[in-house]
GUVEX-992454 format. One record per residue (C-alpha): residue number from 1; residue in three letters; x, y, z. Coordinates in Angstrom, 3 decimals. Layout:
% residues N
(r NUM; "ALA"; (X; Y; Z)),
...
END
This chain:
% residues 377
(r 1; "UNK"; (-80.758; 75.615; 273.664)),
(r 2; "UNK"; (-78.348; 78.450; 272.901)),
(r 3; "UNK"; (-77.152; 79.072; 269.403)),
(r 4; "UNK"; (-73.702; 77.618; 268.875)),
(r 5; "UNK"; (-71.108; 78.886; 266.507)),
(r 6; "UNK"; (-70.291; 76.538; 263.664)),
(r 7; "UNK"; (-66.670; 75.638; 263.027)),
(r 8; "UNK"; (-66.789; 74.197; 259.483)),
(r 9; "UNK"; (-66.686; 70.647; 260.837)),
(r 10; "UNK"; (-69.047; 67.737; 260.588)),
(r 11; "UNK"; (-70.467; 68.415; 264.053)),
(r 12; "UNK"; (-74.133; 69.267; 264.563)),
(r 13; "UNK"; (-74.629; 72.821; 265.806)),
(r 14; "UNK"; (-77.727; 74.987; 266.230)),
(r 15; "UNK"; (-78.834; 78.377; 264.971)),
(r 16; "UNK"; (-81.936; 80.492; 264.479)),
(r 17; "UNK"; (-84.173; 79.823; 261.489)),
(r 18; "UNK"; (-83.644; 83.359; 260.204)),
(r 19; "UNK"; (-79.912; 82.655; 259.859)),
(r 20; "UNK"; (-80.473; 79.819; 257.374)),
(r 21; "UNK"; (-81.159; 80.505; 253.699)),
(r 22; "UNK"; (-82.754; 78.415; 250.966)),
(r 23; "UNK"; (-80.440; 77.446; 248.137)),
(r 24; "UNK"; (-81.179; 79.493; 244.983)),
(r 25; "UNK"; (-78.944; 77.031; 243.073)),
(r 26; "UNK"; (-80.942; 73.958; 244.093)),
(r 27; "UNK"; (-81.218; 71.714; 240.976)),
(r 28; "UNK"; (-84.821; 70.852; 241.864)),
(r 29; "UNK"; (-85.825; 74.435; 241.092)),
(r 30; "UNK"; (-85.046; 73.874; 237.433)),
(r 31; "UNK"; (-82.050; 74.993; 235.432)),
(r 32; "UNK"; (-83.778; 77.965; 233.793)),
(r 33; "UNK"; (-85.052; 79.309; 237.104)),
(r 34; "UNK"; (-81.675; 78.897; 238.784)),
(r 35; "UNK"; (-80.077; 80.916; 235.986)),
(r 36; "UNK"; (-82.313; 83.900; 236.855)),
(r 37; "UNK"; (-80.820; 84.317; 240.331)),
(r 38; "UNK"; (-83.930; 83.860; 242.467)),
(r 39; "UNK"; (-84.607; 85.788; 245.673)),
(r 40; "UNK"; (-85.454; 83.955; 248.897)),
(r 41; "UNK"; (-89.219; 84.716; 248.634)),
(r 42; "UNK"; (-89.186; 83.483; 245.034)),
(r 43; "UNK"; (-87.454; 80.237; 246.010)),
(r 44; "UNK"; (-89.918; 79.619; 248.835)),
(r 45; "UNK"; (-92.857; 80.381; 246.548)),
(r 46; "UNK"; (-91.635; 77.774; 244.056)),
(r 47; "UNK"; (-91.232; 75.236; 246.855)),
(r 48; "UNK"; (-94.769; 75.599; 248.214)),
(r 49; "UNK"; (-95.934; 72.752; 245.968)),
(r 50; "UNK"; (-93.309; 70.321; 247.304)),
(r 51; "UNK"; (-95.743; 68.737; 249.806)),
(r 52; "UNK"; (-94.346; 70.785; 252.667)),
(r 53; "UNK"; (-97.489; 70.372; 254.781)),
(r 54; "UNK"; (-96.767; 66.776; 255.781)),
(r 55; "UNK"; (-93.243; 67.696; 256.872)),
(r 56; "UNK"; (-94.527; 70.692; 258.814)),
(r 57; "UNK"; (-97.125; 68.559; 260.601)),
(r 58; "UNK"; (-94.414; 66.096; 261.636)),
(r 59; "UNK"; (-92.175; 68.894; 262.931)),
(r 60; "UNK"; (-95.010; 70.424; 264.938)),
(r 61; "UNK"; (-95.888; 67.073; 266.484)),
(r 62; "UNK"; (-92.429; 65.549; 266.960)),
(r 63; "UNK"; (-89.952; 68.413; 266.731)),
(r 64; "UNK"; (-86.938; 68.730; 264.437)),
(r 65; "UNK"; (-84.633; 65.871; 265.297)),
(r 66; "UNK"; (-80.835; 66.313; 265.217)),
(r 67; "UNK"; (-80.670; 63.279; 262.897)),
(r 68; "UNK"; (-82.380; 65.497; 260.306)),
(r 69; "UNK"; (-79.713; 68.202; 260.579)),
(r 70; "UNK"; (-79.446; 70.465; 257.544)),
(r 71; "UNK"; (-76.184; 70.739; 255.630)),
(r 72; "UNK"; (-75.043; 74.291; 254.929)),
(r 73; "UNK"; (-72.162; 76.205; 253.386)),
(r 74; "UNK"; (-71.162; 79.810; 253.892)),
(r 75; "UNK"; (-71.683; 81.821; 250.689)),
(r 76; "UNK"; (-72.338; 85.408; 249.652)),
(r 77; "UNK"; (-76.031; 86.231; 249.222)),
(r 78; "UNK"; (-76.955; 89.817; 248.398)),
(r 79; "UNK"; (-73.470; 90.899; 249.392)),
(r 80; "UNK"; (-73.545; 89.232; 252.810)),
(r 81; "UNK"; (-71.917; 86.048; 254.087)),
(r 82; "UNK"; (-74.846; 83.700; 254.659)),
(r 83; "UNK"; (-75.536; 80.107; 255.689)),
(r 84; "UNK"; (-76.971; 78.562; 252.532)),
(r 85; "UNK"; (-78.538; 75.127; 252.985)),
(r 86; "UNK"; (-77.388; 72.768; 250.238)),
(r 87; "UNK"; (-79.078; 69.647; 251.624)),
(r 88; "UNK"; (-82.438; 69.772; 253.390)),
(r 89; "UNK"; (-84.088; 72.652; 251.522)),
(r 90; "UNK"; (-87.516; 71.022; 251.716)),
(r 91; "UNK"; (-87.163; 70.719; 255.503)),
(r 92; "UNK"; (-86.001; 74.326; 255.746)),
(r 93; "UNK"; (-88.888; 75.531; 253.563)),
(r 94; "UNK"; (-91.378; 73.697; 255.805)),
(r 95; "UNK"; (-89.878; 75.407; 258.874)),
(r 96; "UNK"; (-90.115; 78.818; 257.195)),
(r 97; "UNK"; (-93.747; 78.172; 256.268)),
(r 98; "UNK"; (-94.523; 77.253; 259.890)),
(r 99; "UNK"; (-93.090; 80.572; 261.044)),
(r 100; "UNK"; (-95.030; 82.527; 258.403)),
(r 101; "UNK"; (-98.229; 80.731; 259.396)),
(r 102; "UNK"; (-97.643; 81.443; 263.098)),
(r 103; "UNK"; (-96.910; 85.105; 262.345)),
(r 104; "UNK"; (-100.182; 85.371; 260.408)),
(r 105; "UNK"; (-98.465; 86.036; 257.089)),
(r 106; "UNK"; (-100.073; 83.113; 255.219)),
(r 107; "UNK"; (-103.655; 83.273; 253.946)),
(r 108; "UNK"; (-104.029; 79.517; 253.998)),
(r 109; "UNK"; (-106.489; 77.661; 256.187)),
(r 110; "UNK"; (-104.467; 74.425; 255.915)),
(r 111; "UNK"; (-101.297; 76.097; 257.223)),
(r 112; "UNK"; (-103.212; 77.873; 260.007)),
(r 113; "UNK"; (-104.629; 74.485; 261.003)),
(r 114; "UNK"; (-101.118; 72.982; 261.124)),
(r 115; "UNK"; (-99.815; 75.539; 263.642)),
(r 116; "UNK"; (-103.055; 75.911; 265.575)),
(r 117; "UNK"; (-102.720; 74.514; 269.090)),
(r 118; "UNK"; (-98.989; 73.780; 268.836)),
(r 119; "UNK"; (-97.205; 74.455; 272.130)),
(r 120; "UNK"; (-95.248; 77.702; 272.252)),
(r 121; "UNK"; (-92.162; 75.811; 273.446)),
(r 122; "UNK"; (-92.241; 73.636; 270.305)),
(r 123; "UNK"; (-92.712; 76.644; 268.033)),
(r 124; "UNK"; (-89.740; 78.388; 269.696)),
(r 125; "UNK"; (-87.592; 75.312; 269.074)),
(r 126; "UNK"; (-88.616; 75.321; 265.407)),
(r 127; "UNK"; (-87.635; 78.978; 265.214)),
(r 128; "UNK"; (-84.543; 79.258; 267.410)),
(r 129; "UNK"; (-82.811; 75.858; 267.583)),
(r 130; "UNK"; (-82.334; 74.403; 264.112)),
(r 131; "UNK"; (-79.644; 71.711; 263.876)),
(r 132; "UNK"; (-77.229; 71.965; 260.973)),
(r 133; "UNK"; (-73.770; 70.896; 259.865)),
(r 134; "UNK"; (-71.493; 73.481; 258.284)),
(r 135; "UNK"; (-69.369; 72.212; 255.395)),
(r 136; "UNK"; (-66.394; 74.176; 254.025)),
(r 137; "UNK"; (-67.747; 74.275; 250.457)),
(r 138; "UNK"; (-70.268; 72.811; 248.034)),
(r 139; "UNK"; (-67.428; 70.719; 246.648)),
(r 140; "UNK"; (-67.015; 69.030; 250.020)),
(r 141; "UNK"; (-70.603; 67.799; 249.989)),
(r 142; "UNK"; (-70.939; 66.837; 246.315)),
(r 143; "UNK"; (-70.239; 63.143; 246.783)),
(r 144; "UNK"; (-72.935; 62.927; 249.440)),
(r 145; "UNK"; (-75.436; 64.814; 247.280)),
(r 146; "UNK"; (-74.614; 62.650; 244.274)),
(r 147; "UNK"; (-75.176; 59.416; 246.136)),
(r 148; "UNK"; (-78.299; 60.629; 247.930)),
(r 149; "UNK"; (-80.071; 62.227; 244.948)),
(r 150; "UNK"; (-78.685; 60.484; 241.861)),
(r 151; "UNK"; (-78.465; 56.883; 243.018)),
(r 152; "UNK"; (-79.871; 57.049; 246.537)),
(r 153; "UNK"; (-83.255; 57.010; 248.213)),
(r 154; "UNK"; (-84.256; 60.638; 247.576)),
(r 155; "UNK"; (-83.687; 60.899; 243.864)),
(r 156; "UNK"; (-83.875; 64.080; 241.840)),
(r 157; "UNK"; (-85.806; 63.910; 238.609)),
(r 158; "UNK"; (-83.884; 62.714; 235.492)),
(r 159; "UNK"; (-82.952; 66.190; 234.219)),
(r 160; "UNK"; (-81.650; 67.243; 237.650)),
(r 161; "UNK"; (-79.507; 64.107; 237.906)),
(r 162; "UNK"; (-78.019; 64.710; 234.467)),
(r 163; "UNK"; (-77.271; 68.355; 235.262)),
(r 164; "UNK"; (-75.468; 67.336; 238.454)),
(r 165; "UNK"; (-73.394; 64.762; 236.538)),
(r 166; "UNK"; (-72.572; 67.302; 233.821)),
(r 167; "UNK"; (-71.376; 69.782; 236.434)),
(r 168; "UNK"; (-69.024; 67.198; 237.915)),
(r 169; "UNK"; (-67.565; 66.579; 234.451)),
(r 170; "UNK"; (-67.557; 70.086; 232.956)),
(r 171; "UNK"; (-66.786; 72.172; 236.046)),
(r 172; "UNK"; (-64.806; 69.761; 238.181)),
(r 173; "UNK"; (-63.017; 67.996; 235.323)),
(r 174; "UNK"; (-63.930; 64.480; 236.456)),
(r 175; "UNK"; (-63.933; 61.502; 234.096)),
(r 176; "UNK"; (-66.932; 59.226; 233.642)),
(r 177; "UNK"; (-65.269; 56.641; 235.838)),
(r 178; "UNK"; (-64.468; 59.162; 238.566)),
(r 179; "UNK"; (-68.090; 60.322; 238.600)),
(r 180; "UNK"; (-69.214; 56.700; 238.709)),
(r 181; "UNK"; (-67.145; 56.073; 241.821)),
(r 182; "UNK"; (-68.203; 59.308; 243.471)),
(r 183; "UNK"; (-71.967; 58.805; 243.132)),
(r 184; "UNK"; (-72.082; 55.001; 243.145)),
(r 185; "UNK"; (-73.383; 54.501; 239.614)),
(r 186; "UNK"; (-72.284; 52.735; 236.407)),
(r 187; "UNK"; (-70.078; 54.245; 233.707)),
(r 188; "UNK"; (-72.595; 53.827; 230.821)),
(r 189; "UNK"; (-75.279; 55.476; 232.961)),
(r 190; "UNK"; (-73.003; 58.415; 233.756)),
(r 191; "UNK"; (-71.964; 58.753; 230.104)),
(r 192; "UNK"; (-75.518; 58.623; 228.741)),
(r 193; "UNK"; (-76.698; 61.187; 231.277)),
(r 194; "UNK"; (-73.859; 63.512; 230.322)),
(r 195; "UNK"; (-74.472; 63.210; 226.581)),
(r 196; "UNK"; (-78.223; 63.678; 227.063)),
(r 197; "UNK"; (-77.702; 66.846; 229.077)),
(r 198; "UNK"; (-75.223; 68.302; 226.576)),
(r 199; "UNK"; (-77.757; 67.483; 223.839)),
(r 200; "UNK"; (-80.440; 69.361; 225.778)),
(r 201; "UNK"; (-78.184; 72.439; 225.928)),
(r 202; "UNK"; (-77.420; 72.165; 222.230)),
(r 203; "UNK"; (-81.140; 72.035; 221.393)),
(r 204; "UNK"; (-81.670; 75.107; 223.558)),
(r 205; "UNK"; (-78.993; 77.057; 221.687)),
(r 206; "UNK"; (-79.966; 75.751; 218.266)),
(r 207; "UNK"; (-83.656; 76.574; 218.093)),
(r 208; "UNK"; (-86.062; 79.019; 219.734)),
(r 209; "UNK"; (-88.914; 76.627; 218.956)),
(r 210; "UNK"; (-87.789; 74.061; 221.515)),
(r 211; "UNK"; (-89.949; 74.077; 224.637)),
(r 212; "UNK"; (-87.309; 73.434; 227.287)),
(r 213; "UNK"; (-89.886; 72.789; 229.995)),
(r 214; "UNK"; (-91.219; 69.901; 227.894)),
(r 215; "UNK"; (-87.702; 68.632; 227.266)),
(r 216; "UNK"; (-86.923; 68.590; 230.977)),
(r 217; "UNK"; (-90.279; 66.974; 231.774)),
(r 218; "UNK"; (-89.568; 64.231; 229.221)),
(r 219; "UNK"; (-85.835; 64.043; 229.819)),
(r 220; "UNK"; (-86.015; 60.308; 230.444)),
(r 221; "UNK"; (-87.282; 59.888; 226.859)),
(r 222; "UNK"; (-84.276; 61.849; 225.590)),
(r 223; "UNK"; (-81.988; 59.696; 227.730)),
(r 224; "UNK"; (-83.526; 56.471; 226.393)),
(r 225; "UNK"; (-83.471; 57.669; 222.790)),
(r 226; "UNK"; (-79.710; 58.196; 222.581)),
(r 227; "UNK"; (-79.235; 54.578; 223.614)),
(r 228; "UNK"; (-80.731; 53.535; 220.262)),
(r 229; "UNK"; (-78.514; 53.084; 217.234)),
(r 230; "UNK"; (-80.973; 54.917; 214.979)),
(r 231; "UNK"; (-80.927; 58.156; 216.965)),
(r 232; "UNK"; (-77.140; 58.135; 217.312)),
(r 233; "UNK"; (-76.712; 57.628; 213.561)),
(r 234; "UNK"; (-79.331; 60.220; 212.613)),
(r 235; "UNK"; (-77.690; 62.844; 214.818)),
(r 236; "UNK"; (-74.161; 61.481; 214.253)),
(r 237; "UNK"; (-73.424; 61.303; 217.976)),
(r 238; "UNK"; (-70.256; 59.466; 218.932)),
(r 239; "UNK"; (-71.347; 58.378; 222.375)),
(r 240; "UNK"; (-67.979; 56.761; 223.095)),
(r 241; "UNK"; (-66.074; 60.011; 222.525)),
(r 242; "UNK"; (-64.242; 61.907; 225.242)),
(r 243; "UNK"; (-66.476; 64.395; 227.157)),
(r 244; "UNK"; (-64.433; 67.330; 225.853)),
(r 245; "UNK"; (-65.506; 66.512; 222.298)),
(r 246; "UNK"; (-69.134; 66.077; 223.357)),
(r 247; "UNK"; (-69.806; 69.611; 224.538)),
(r 248; "UNK"; (-71.844; 69.835; 221.342)),
(r 249; "UNK"; (-72.742; 66.206; 220.619)),
(r 250; "UNK"; (-74.337; 66.882; 217.226)),
(r 251; "UNK"; (-71.902; 68.091; 214.514)),
(r 252; "UNK"; (-72.672; 71.197; 212.464)),
(r 253; "UNK"; (-73.705; 69.200; 209.389)),
(r 254; "UNK"; (-76.497; 67.491; 211.366)),
(r 255; "UNK"; (-78.074; 70.516; 213.054)),
(r 256; "UNK"; (-81.107; 70.377; 210.750)),
(r 257; "UNK"; (-81.568; 66.795; 211.866)),
(r 258; "UNK"; (-81.408; 67.990; 215.463)),
(r 259; "UNK"; (-84.313; 70.376; 214.815)),
(r 260; "UNK"; (-86.392; 67.536; 213.358)),
(r 261; "UNK"; (-85.436; 65.274; 216.239)),
(r 262; "UNK"; (-86.445; 67.839; 218.871)),
(r 263; "UNK"; (-89.834; 68.392; 217.225)),
(r 264; "UNK"; (-90.553; 64.668; 216.884)),
(r 265; "UNK"; (-89.579; 63.900; 220.449)),
(r 266; "UNK"; (-90.954; 66.936; 222.301)),
(r 267; "UNK"; (-93.193; 68.872; 219.939)),
(r 268; "UNK"; (-93.330; 72.663; 219.783)),
(r 269; "UNK"; (-95.890; 75.476; 219.651)),
(r 270; "UNK"; (-97.492; 74.033; 216.488)),
(r 271; "UNK"; (-96.807; 70.311; 216.822)),
(r 272; "UNK"; (-97.506; 67.550; 219.274)),
(r 273; "UNK"; (-94.706; 65.032; 219.909)),
(r 274; "UNK"; (-94.597; 62.107; 217.495)),
(r 275; "UNK"; (-95.296; 59.793; 220.437)),
(r 276; "UNK"; (-95.907; 60.137; 224.168)),
(r 277; "UNK"; (-95.281; 56.615; 225.487)),
(r 278; "UNK"; (-91.629; 56.075; 226.468)),
(r 279; "UNK"; (-92.053; 52.390; 225.610)),
(r 280; "UNK"; (-92.080; 53.432; 221.951)),
(r 281; "UNK"; (-88.543; 54.814; 222.051)),
(r 282; "UNK"; (-87.020; 51.644; 220.591)),
(r 283; "UNK"; (-89.494; 51.735; 217.691)),
(r 284; "UNK"; (-88.601; 55.392; 217.125)),
(r 285; "UNK"; (-84.900; 54.545; 217.038)),
(r 286; "UNK"; (-85.544; 51.761; 214.520)),
(r 287; "UNK"; (-87.506; 54.182; 212.307)),
(r 288; "UNK"; (-84.436; 56.370; 211.983)),
(r 289; "UNK"; (-82.409; 53.490; 210.522)),
(r 290; "UNK"; (-84.782; 53.386; 207.508)),
(r 291; "UNK"; (-84.095; 55.963; 204.785)),
(r 292; "UNK"; (-87.669; 55.818; 203.482)),
(r 293; "UNK"; (-89.093; 56.306; 206.970)),
(r 294; "UNK"; (-86.777; 59.248; 207.670)),
(r 295; "UNK"; (-87.828; 60.814; 204.368)),
(r 296; "UNK"; (-91.497; 60.411; 205.338)),
(r 297; "UNK"; (-90.940; 61.963; 208.765)),
(r 298; "UNK"; (-88.957; 64.914; 207.401)),
(r 299; "UNK"; (-91.319; 65.830; 204.561)),
(r 300; "UNK"; (-94.549; 65.698; 206.570)),
(r 301; "UNK"; (-95.621; 68.566; 208.788)),
(r 302; "UNK"; (-97.534; 66.201; 211.081)),
(r 303; "UNK"; (-96.315; 62.649; 210.473)),
(r 304; "UNK"; (-98.055; 59.631; 211.970)),
(r 305; "UNK"; (-96.111; 57.350; 214.295)),
(r 306; "UNK"; (-98.056; 54.299; 213.120)),
(r 307; "UNK"; (-97.438; 55.080; 209.446)),
(r 308; "UNK"; (-93.729; 55.594; 210.131)),
(r 309; "UNK"; (-93.585; 52.335; 212.032)),
(r 310; "UNK"; (-95.166; 50.448; 209.112)),
(r 311; "UNK"; (-92.724; 52.030; 206.693)),
(r 312; "UNK"; (-89.830; 50.924; 208.884)),
(r 313; "UNK"; (-91.124; 47.361; 208.840)),
(r 314; "UNK"; (-91.860; 44.959; 211.643)),
(r 315; "UNK"; (-88.825; 43.920; 213.643)),
(r 316; "UNK"; (-87.581; 40.355; 214.077)),
(r 317; "UNK"; (-88.590; 40.426; 217.732)),
(r 318; "UNK"; (-92.109; 41.589; 216.898)),
(r 319; "UNK"; (-92.548; 38.911; 214.211)),
(r 320; "UNK"; (-91.377; 36.247; 216.621)),
(r 321; "UNK"; (-93.691; 37.527; 219.357)),
(r 322; "UNK"; (-96.682; 37.566; 216.984)),
(r 323; "UNK"; (-96.055; 33.974; 215.880)),
(r 324; "UNK"; (-95.485; 32.748; 219.429)),
(r 325; "UNK"; (-98.703; 34.427; 220.567)),
(r 326; "UNK"; (-100.598; 32.797; 217.693)),
(r 327; "UNK"; (-99.103; 29.386; 218.602)),
(r 328; "UNK"; (-100.172; 29.880; 222.230)),
(r 329; "UNK"; (-103.710; 30.741; 221.123)),
(r 330; "UNK"; (-103.804; 27.740; 218.743)),
(r 331; "UNK"; (-102.723; 25.385; 221.545)),
(r 332; "UNK"; (-105.447; 26.754; 223.793)),
(r 333; "UNK"; (-108.060; 26.293; 221.032)),
(r 334; "UNK"; (-106.916; 22.706; 220.437)),
(r 335; "UNK"; (-107.859; 21.733; 223.960)),
(r 336; "UNK"; (-111.545; 22.418; 223.219)),
(r 337; "UNK"; (-111.888; 22.385; 219.418)),
(r 338; "UNK"; (-113.121; 18.767; 219.308)),
(r 339; "UNK"; (-116.281; 19.869; 221.096)),
(r 340; "UNK"; (-117.140; 22.163; 218.166)),
(r 341; "UNK"; (-116.340; 20.065; 215.104)),
(r 342; "UNK"; (-119.784; 20.794; 213.634)),
(r 343; "UNK"; (-119.524; 24.555; 214.096)),
(r 344; "UNK"; (-119.267; 26.435; 210.790)),
(r 345; "UNK"; (-117.798; 29.430; 212.614)),
(r 346; "UNK"; (-114.996; 27.349; 214.111)),
(r 347; "UNK"; (-114.444; 25.647; 210.752)),
(r 348; "UNK"; (-113.988; 29.022; 209.019)),
(r 349; "UNK"; (-111.507; 30.091; 211.699)),
(r 350; "UNK"; (-109.546; 26.852; 211.245)),
(r 351; "UNK"; (-109.462; 27.409; 207.486)),
(r 352; "UNK"; (-108.108; 30.928; 207.942)),
(r 353; "UNK"; (-105.463; 29.683; 210.368)),
(r 354; "UNK"; (-104.513; 26.891; 207.973)),
(r 355; "UNK"; (-104.024; 29.289; 205.046)),
(r 356; "UNK"; (-101.895; 31.656; 207.123)),
(r 357; "UNK"; (-99.884; 28.791; 208.615)),
(r 358; "UNK"; (-99.244; 27.280; 205.169)),
(r 359; "UNK"; (-97.954; 30.626; 203.898)),
(r 360; "UNK"; (-95.692; 31.034; 206.905)),
(r 361; "UNK"; (-94.277; 27.510; 206.495)),
(r 362; "UNK"; (-93.588; 28.152; 202.806)),
(r 363; "UNK"; (-91.239; 30.987; 203.849)),
(r 364; "UNK"; (-89.135; 28.566; 205.894)),
(r 365; "UNK"; (-88.157; 25.501; 203.798)),
(r 366; "UNK"; (-86.281; 23.908; 206.701)),
(r 367; "UNK"; (-89.437; 23.996; 208.829)),
(r 368; "UNK"; (-91.454; 22.533; 205.933)),
(r 369; "UNK"; (-88.937; 19.666; 205.606)),
(r 370; "UNK"; (-89.049; 18.946; 209.352)),
(r 371; "UNK"; (-92.851; 18.863; 209.371)),
(r 372; "UNK"; (-92.974; 16.659; 206.270)),
(r 373; "UNK"; (-90.593; 14.220; 207.888)),
(r 374; "UNK"; (-92.517; 14.277; 211.161)),
(r 375; "UNK"; (-95.891; 13.588; 209.614)),
(r 376; "UNK"; (-94.463; 10.907; 207.292)),
(r 377; "UNK"; (-93.569; 8.723; 210.258)),
END
């Protein structure tokens, strides 16, 4: 099939593989890498771990279907107008790896095996007839990218989603609600992603000790943490504020708190994070509502999560869950206890349960009155 000239429409056209370039601004590469201005070989090298082999095998066996057409924009790369693929970079990288393997430029037995025995006609198609759609600008394709990768079936990781949302707000001037409509999300989700990303940037600028790779890896923990009242109060973040006032979410008088927060949540060169399980985020937020717990965390070089949790006290929900679990266990024991009335071990356990139950009841006079009335009948 002859190469067709694109006309900046939504029609599928074809071109040679060498005319299509990987996107050095692809959010999946990572914000810090994108900022360096990567070359094409560097981008492809970073993408080698993106399970390209399975895509390449499919292309070699089935061809590159028009339904999988890449989406490209015309941009300047190294001083030349180039077709930069903004959607389908993994597919494009797989095609480029196939060509390198066929040309003998890859020292990889797995890639040589993928291209070995593939018909020359198929390899020519994968080199000379690549379907793509040319869009007039990145702006024109943003809604599609937002839906596909933020709320759709091929999601970016949490940090990449938040960066995309922040770009729509900071660069394009969209409101939370406008972003919500564009990417098919919810306003609180958009807002929390934006605030989390701005907080990440503020941590980066505030301290050299922050390991940004760890922050981006655990971005979902950061996102969850700012939903807690304790974290918002400790950092004095007004999450309901207008985006323009949230470029630096943490005010100047709380920057020391931000340093503590970053170390507790992500660790640094000398410290492990305070906790690693994202399910503990709510407990962490509750800790920061307790002045004594905050004092303990701030004064200790390596504080213990369990000690901090005890200092903060057990929550109402936890107390209720403990009691309900004990009641469930007691009911289960009742069904068989009469078989063991002569067991000293069971008797001791019953005595312990009775003492604890009596103490619990004494804390709730209304329950004591109800039980007294019930057993008096």
